[in-house]
N, C-alpha and C positions, 0 to 999 in steps of 0.2 A: 600279431598274426600267429606266431609260433605258440604263444600261450593258449590261444583259442584251439589250435590243432591238438596240442597236448591234452587239453581239457576234454575235447571230443574223443580222443583215443582212450583216455582213462575212463570216460563214461561208457564207451562201448565195451571196454574190457570188463568193467564191473557189471554191466548189464548181462553180458554173456555168462558170468559166474553164477547168476541166479537161476539158470535153467535146470530143471530137474532131469535126472537120468531117464526117467520114464517118458518124459515129453520128447526128448531127443530120439530115444529108441522108437517111439511111436511114429514120429515123423519119418525116420529112416525105414521102418517097416512099410509105411504107406508109399514111400518112394519106390521101394523094391516091388511092391504089388502093382504100382502103376507102370512099372517096367516089365510086368509079367514074369516075375521071379518067385512069386509066392503061390504055393498050392493051397487052394481054398475050397470050402464047400459052402455054397450059399443056398439057403432054404427060404422059399416063399411060403408063408403059412396063413391059412384061413382060420381065424379064431372062433367063428360061429360054427363051422362044420367040423372043427378040430382035425383038420387034415392038411397035408402038404399039398400045395398047388403045383410047385415046381422045385426041383433040386438041380443045382448046377455045380459041377465039380471041375477043377482044373486051375490053370494059371490065369487068375481072374483079378480084375481091378473093378472098383465100383465107385459110384458117386450118387449123391442125392441132389435133385435139382434145386434151384434157388428157393422155390416155394415149399420144398419139403413134401411134395405130393407124389413124386415118382422116383423110384430107386432103380438105377441103371447098373447092369453087370456086363462088363466087356471081358471076354475070354479069348485067349490066344489058342487056336486049335491046330495051327500049322505054322510053317516058317513065315508066311505072309498072309495067313488066314485068321480072321477074327469073327466072333459071334457076339451079338449084343442082345441082351434080354432086359425088358423093362417091366416093372411092377408098379402099378398105380396104387399108392398107399391109401387106405381108408380106415374106418373105425374097426373093421373086422379083418383086415389083411396086414401082415407085417413080414419082415424079412430078418433073418439073422445069418451071421457069417462066422464060419469056423475056420481057423488057420490049421491046416492038416499037419504040417511039419514045422519044427523049429527053424528059425532063420538067424543067421549070424549078422548082426548089425552093431554099429557103434552106439554107445550111450554117451559119448563125449564129443563127437564131431558130426555135424549135419552133413548128409550126403547131398551133393549137387550133381545133377546130370546135365552135361553140355552135349548137345546133338547138332553138329553143324549142318547135317543134311536137312534139318527142318527150316533152315533159313530160306532156301529156295524151294518153293512148292512144286509139286507135280501138277502140270497143267493138262487138262483134258480138253481137246477141241471137239466141239459138237457142231456140225453144220455140213453144208455142201460146198466143196471147193469151187464148184461152178458158180455159185452165188458170189464168191469173192471176186471173180473176174468179170462179172456182168453188172452193168450199171442199171439197176431196175428203174430208176427214175427216167432214163433215156428210153428204155424199152416201152414204157407206158405212154410216151408222147407220140 
């Protein structure tokens, strides 16, 4: 059992040594952007009309949906305020992202974010409290 654990630890150590600096730095830049720490400019562009459709600047994160047809940009505009912009990609529309300022990230260690507040969700109650105390099945009989 000890030999198996030592072999697994050695394999993990050797695997971690093959990571390129750029790959680790890119992952850390993406993590910083997803935490709204990176100032970016996102431009939605129409290739047929040769014009910008929308430009978004600020502390923004973005993602591409699983089918690659929609590009979402989520920006932090206040302490608890966010805006989301979505571009549906097609033959003539595209988006490009510019990082406005340099960011300090590690090229040696992956950044991990642990957020214990996300374990328990915020629950919104929608409904009428009166309906909770009334048995509708008895009222209909």
